[in-house]
C-alpha positions in Angstrom: -62.7 -94.4 -64.0 -63.4 -93.0 -67.4 -64.3 -89.8 -69.2 -65.5 -89.2 -72.7 -63.1 -87.0 -74.6 -63.1 -86.3 -78.3 -60.1 -87.7 -80.2 -57.4 -85.1 -80.6 -58.9 -82.8 -78.0 -56.8 -82.0 -75.0 -58.4 -83.0 -71.7 -59.6 -80.2 -69.4 -60.3 -80.0 -65.7 -64.0 -81.0 -66.2 -62.8 -84.3 -67.8 -60.7 -85.0 -64.8 -63.5 -84.2 -62.4 -65.9 -86.5 -64.3 -63.3 -89.4 -64.4 -62.5 -89.1 -60.7 -66.2 -88.6 -59.7 -65.5 -85.3 -57.9 -66.3 -81.6 -58.4 -64.4 -79.2 -60.5 -63.4 -77.3 -57.3 -61.9 -80.5 -55.8 -59.7 -81.0 -58.9 -58.6 -77.3 -58.6 -57.7 -77.8 -54.9 -55.6 -80.9 -55.7 -53.8 -79.1 -58.5 -53.0 -76.1 -56.2 -51.9 -78.3 -53.3 -54.6 -77.5 -50.8 -54.6 -79.4 -47.5 -58.4 -79.7 -47.4 -58.6 -82.7 -49.7 -58.7 -86.2 -48.3 -55.7 -88.4 -49.2 -57.9 -91.0 -51.0 -59.7 -88.3 -53.0 -56.4 -86.7 -53.9 -55.0 -90.0 -55.2 -58.2 -90.6 -57.2 -57.8 -87.2 -58.9 -54.1 -87.7 -59.6 -54.8 -91.1 -61.1 -57.4 -89.5 -63.4 -55.0 -86.9 -64.5 -52.4 -89.6 -65.3 -54.9 -91.7 -67.2 -56.2 -88.8 -69.3 -52.8 -87.2 -69.8 -54.0 -84.0 -68.2 -51.5 -81.2 -67.7 -52.6 -78.2 -65.5 -52.6 -74.8 -67.1 -49.6 -73.1 -65.4 -50.9 -69.6 -66.2 -54.3 -70.4 -64.7 -52.7 -71.9 -61.7 -50.5 -68.9 -61.2 -53.6 -66.7 -61.3 -55.2 -68.8 -58.5 -52.1 -69.2 -56.3 -50.2 -66.0 -57.1 -47.2 -68.1 -57.9 -45.7 -69.0 -61.3 -43.7 -72.1 -60.0 -40.7 -70.5 -61.9 -37.5 -69.3 -60.3 -35.1 -66.9 -61.8 -31.3 -67.3 -61.9 -28.8 -64.5 -62.7 -25.5 -66.0 -63.7 -22.1 -64.9 -65.2 -19.6 -66.8 -67.3 -21.1 -70.2 -67.1 -18.2 -71.6 -69.1 -16.2 -71.7 -65.8 -16.6 -75.0 -63.9 -17.8 -73.5 -60.6 -20.7 -71.3 -61.8 -21.7 -73.9 -64.4 -21.8 -76.7 -61.9 -23.7 -74.6 -59.4 -26.3 -73.8 -62.1 -26.7 -77.5 -62.9 -27.2 -78.2 -59.2 -29.8 -75.5 -58.9 -31.7 -76.9 -62.0 -31.7 -80.4 -60.5 -32.9 -79.2 -57.2 -35.6 -77.1 -58.8 -36.9 -80.0 -60.9 -37.1 -82.2 -57.8 -39.3 -79.5 -56.1 -41.5 -79.0 -59.1 -40.2 -75.7 -60.2 -39.1 -74.4 -63.6 -35.9 -72.3 -63.9 -35.5 -69.2 -66.1 -31.8 -68.1 -66.6 -30.4 -64.7 -67.5 -26.7 -64.6 -68.2 -24.9 -61.3 -68.0 -21.7 -60.3 -69.8 -20.2 -58.7 -66.7 -21.3 -58.3 -63.1 -21.6 -54.6 -62.7 -24.5 -53.3 -60.7 -26.6 -52.0 -63.6 -26.4 -55.2 -65.6 -27.3 -57.4 -62.6 -30.3 -55.2 -61.7 -31.4 -55.2 -65.4 -31.3 -59.0 -65.4 -33.4 -59.1 -62.2 -35.9 -56.7 -63.7 -36.2 -59.0 -66.8 -36.9 -62.0 -64.5 -39.5 -60.0 -62.5 -41.2 -59.2 -65.8 -41.5 -63.0 -66.3 -43.3 -63.3 -63.0 -40.7 -65.5 -61.2 -41.4 -66.3 -57.6 -37.8 -65.5 -56.5 -34.3 -65.1 -57.8 -31.0 -66.8 -57.2 -27.9 -64.7 -58.0 -24.6 -66.5 -58.9 -22.5 -63.4 -58.5 -19.0 -64.2 -57.4 -17.4 -60.9 -58.2 -16.9 -58.0 -55.7 -18.5 -55.3 -57.8 -21.7 -57.3 -58.2 -22.3 -57.0 -54.4 -23.3 -53.4 -55.0 -26.5 -54.6 -56.7 -27.8 -56.4 -53.6 -28.4 -53.1 -51.8 -30.7 -52.0 -54.7 -32.9 -55.1 -55.0 -36.6 -54.7 -54.2 -37.2 -55.6 -50.6 -40.3 -57.7 -51.4 -38.4 -59.9 -53.9 -37.2 -63.2 -52.4 -33.5 -63.5 -53.3 -30.5 -65.7 -52.4 -26.9 -65.1 -53.2 -25.1 -68.3 -54.4 -21.3 -69.0 -54.1 -20.5 -65.6 -52.7 -22.4 -62.5 -51.5 -22.5 -59.7 -49.0 -23.0 -60.8 -45.4 -25.9 -59.5 -43.3 -27.7 -58.2 -46.4 -29.2 -61.2 -48.1 -29.1 -64.9 -47.5 -26.0 -66.6 -48.9 -25.1 -70.2 -49.7 -21.4 -70.8 -50.2 -18.6 -73.3 -49.8 -16.2 -72.4 -47.0 -13.4 -71.1 -49.2 -11.2 -70.0 -46.4 -11.3 -73.5 -44.8 -10.6 -75.1 -48.2 -7.5 -73.0 -48.8 -6.3 -73.6 -45.2 -6.7 -77.4 -45.7 -4.7 -77.2 -49.0 -1.9 -75.2 -47.5 -1.8 -77.2 -44.3 -1.6 -80.4 -46.2 1.6 -79.2 -48.0 3.1 -77.9 -44.8 2.4 -81.1 -42.9 4.2 -83.0 -45.7 7.3 -81.1 -44.6 7.5 -78.2 -47.1 8.9 -75.0 -45.6 6.4 -72.7 -47.3 3.7 -72.8 -49.9 3.4 -70.6 -53.0 -0.1 -69.5 -54.0 -1.3 -68.8 -57.5 -4.4 -66.8 -56.8 -7.5 -66.2 -58.9 -8.6 -62.7 -60.1 -8.4 -60.2 -57.2 -12.0 -58.9 -57.8 -13.5 -62.4 -57.2 -14.7 -62.9 -53.7 -13.8 -66.6 -53.7 -10.2 -65.8 -54.8 -9.9 -63.3 -52.0 -11.1 -65.9 -49.5 -8.7 -68.5 -50.7 -5.8 -66.0 -50.3 -7.1 -65.4 -46.8 -7.1 -69.1 -46.0 -3.6 -69.6 -47.5 -2.2 -66.7 -45.4 -3.9 -67.9 -42.2 -2.5 -71.4 -42.6 1.1 -70.1 -43.2 0.8 -67.7 -40.2 -0.5 -70.6 -38.0 2.6 -72.7 -39.0 5.0 -69.8 -38.6 5.9 -70.0 -42.3 7.0 -67.0 -44.3 4.6 -66.2 -47.2 6.2 -66.1 -50.7 5.1 -63.3 -53.1 1.5 -63.7 -54.2 1.0 -64.5 -57.9 -2.4 -63.8 -59.5 -3.9 -65.4 -62.6 -7.3 -65.5 -64.3 -8.6 -69.0 -63.5 -7.4 -70.3 -66.9 -4.9 -73.1 -67.6 -2.9 -70.6 -69.7 -2.4 -68.3 -66.7 -1.4 -71.2 -64.5 1.1 -72.3 -67.2 2.6 -68.8 -67.5 2.9 -68.4 -63.7 4.3 -71.9 -63.4 7.0 -71.0 -65.9 8.1 -68.2 -63.5 8.4 -70.7 -60.7 10.3 -73.5 -62.6 13.6 -71.8 -61.8 12.8 -71.1 -58.2 14.4 -74.1 -56.4 12.8 -73.1 -53.1 9.3 -73.4 -54.7 8.7 -77.0 -53.7 5.0 -76.6 -52.9 2.3 -74.8 -54.9 -1.3 -74.2 -54.2 -3.3 -73.1 -57.3 -6.6 -71.4 -56.9 -8.4 -73.8 -59.2 -7.7 -77.0 -61.0 -7.4 -75.4 -64.5 -4.5 -73.2 -63.2 -3.0 -76.3 -61.5 -3.1 -78.1 -64.9 -1.1 -75.2 -66.4 1.5 -75.5 -63.6 1.8 -79.2 -64.2 2.7 -78.6 -67.9 5.2 -75.9 -67.0 6.9 -78.1 -64.6 6.9 -81.0 -67.0 8.5 -78.9 -69.8 11.2 -77.7 -67.4 12.1 -81.2 -66.3 10.9 -80.7 -62.7 9.3 -83.8 -61.4 5.8 -83.7 -59.7 5.7 -84.6 -56.9 9.4 -85.6 -56.6 10.6 -82.0 -56.7 7.4 -80.0 -56.6 4.0 -80.7 -55.0 0.9 -79.1 -56.4 -2.6 -78.8 -55.0 -5.7 -77.4 -56.9 -9.2 -76.3 -55.9 -12.6 -77.5 -57.2 -12.0 -81.2 -58.0 -13.2 -81.0 -61.6 -14.0 -84.5 -63.0 -10.8 -84.5 -65.0 -8.6 -83.8 -62.0 -8.1 -87.5 -61.1 -6.9 -88.1 -64.7 -4.2 -85.5 -64.7 -0.6 -86.7 -64.8 -0.1 -87.2 -61.9 -3.7 -87.3 -60.5 -4.3 -84.0 -58.8 -4.6 -83.4 -55.1 -7.4 -80.8 -54.8 -10.2 -79.3 -52.7 -13.6 -80.8 -53.5 -16.6 -78.4 -53.7 -20.0 -80.0 -53.5 -21.8 -77.9 -56.1 -24.9 -80.1 -56.1 -25.3 -79.4 -52.4 -24.7 -75.7 -53.0 -27.5 -75.7 -55.6 -29.9 -77.8 -53.3 -29.3 -75.6 -50.3 -29.7 -72.4 -52.4 -33.0 -73.6 -53.7 -34.4 -74.7 -50.3 -33.4 -71.4 -48.8 -35.1 -69.4 -51.5 -38.3 -71.5 -51.1 -38.2 -70.8 -47.4 -38.1 -67.1 -48.1 -40.9 -67.4 -50.6 -43.1 -69.3 -48.1 -42.3 -66.9 -45.2 -42.6 -63.7 -47.2 -39.6 -62.4 -45.2 -36.0 -61.9 -46.4 -33.6 -63.6 -44.1 -29.8 -63.0 -43.7 -29.0 -66.7 -43.1 -25.6 -67.9 -44.3 -25.4 -71.6 -45.2 -21.9 -72.9 -45.5 -21.1 -76.2 -47.3 -17.8 -77.7 -46.1 -15.0 -78.4 -48.6 -13.2 -81.8 -48.6 -9.4 -82.3 -49.3 -8.9 -85.0 -51.9 -5.3 -86.4 -51.6 -3.9 -87.9 -54.8 -0.5 -88.3 -56.4 0.5 -84.7 -57.1 1.8 -84.1 -53.5 4.6 -85.7 -51.5 7.2 -84.8 -48.9 10.0 -82.6 -50.2 13.0 -84.5 -51.6 
C-alpha cells in the first residue's frame, strides 16, 4: 500500500484512493460514514489514511453531509463547580462521538443574551445546541428558539418544551434532609442557593418535602449566593442558635463557610452540629471534618445530554424527553446523632 506524494505536500483524497486501490468516490463514502462500503474496503481506506497522515477537509465534508460535526454550547458562570463540570462532561462525550464543541459564555442569562448566543452558534453552522441555563429567567429564551434547531437544556430547563437532562435535585435534597432526621435531629436548617436558580428552588422543595414527611417543623429559610463567604455569614447567624443542630447547605462551598463559622464559634462538628452539602466537589472529602454531601454525576449529565442532542439531530424532530440522573448520598464525618 503506497502512494507517491511530494515531500512537504499534504496528502489529498486522490492519494488515499491510490494507496488503497479504490476510487475517489469510495474514499468519500468512507469519510462520510456511508453504509454501502464493505468492511474490508473500509478498513483498507482507513489504513491508507493513517499511513499517509490524511485528515479529511471538514468544510468539504460538511458540504457533502450537510453537517459540521460541531455542537454549540451556551453556558453561564463556568467558574461555578456545577456548570464547569457539566461543560467538561459534554466536551468529553463530544470527543468520544467525534464532534467538536464551540462554546459561548454569556454574562447573564436573560432572554436576549441567550438568544444572541444561539444566533452566534448558528452562524458558525453548528448541528445543534446544548444550553446550560440554570436560572429561571433564561427559561423564557426556550420559547423563542427556532423550531428547526436541535436543542437540549442541561441541568435545568422548562418541562414539556424542550428535552432536558438533569440531576434529580428534589430527591437529592430529600436524601440530605432525611439523613439528618434519621440520625435523630428534630429538624434541619437549610441554607439555600439564589432564589432565581431552578436547582436552588428544587432543593428547597426537597428539603420541605422531607421535613413534612417526618412531621418536623421547618425553620426559617436562609438564602446565600453559592459562595463560601455567604455560607460563612449565614453560619455565623446560626452559631448562637442552640437548636440548630443540623444544617443542609445548598452546595459544598456554602457548607465550607458554615464549617469555618462553627469552628470559630467553638461549636464542634459533628459533636454539636451536623452539616451536609451538595455537589460532592473533589475537595469535600478533605474538609475538616470530611463533608457528608450529595454526589452529582456531571460526567453522566454531559454524556446523556450529548446523546439526546444527537438523537434529535438524527431524527430531525425536537422531543420533550426528560432524562433524570439520580443523585447519591455520600456519608462522611460531618454528620452524627445529636449530643
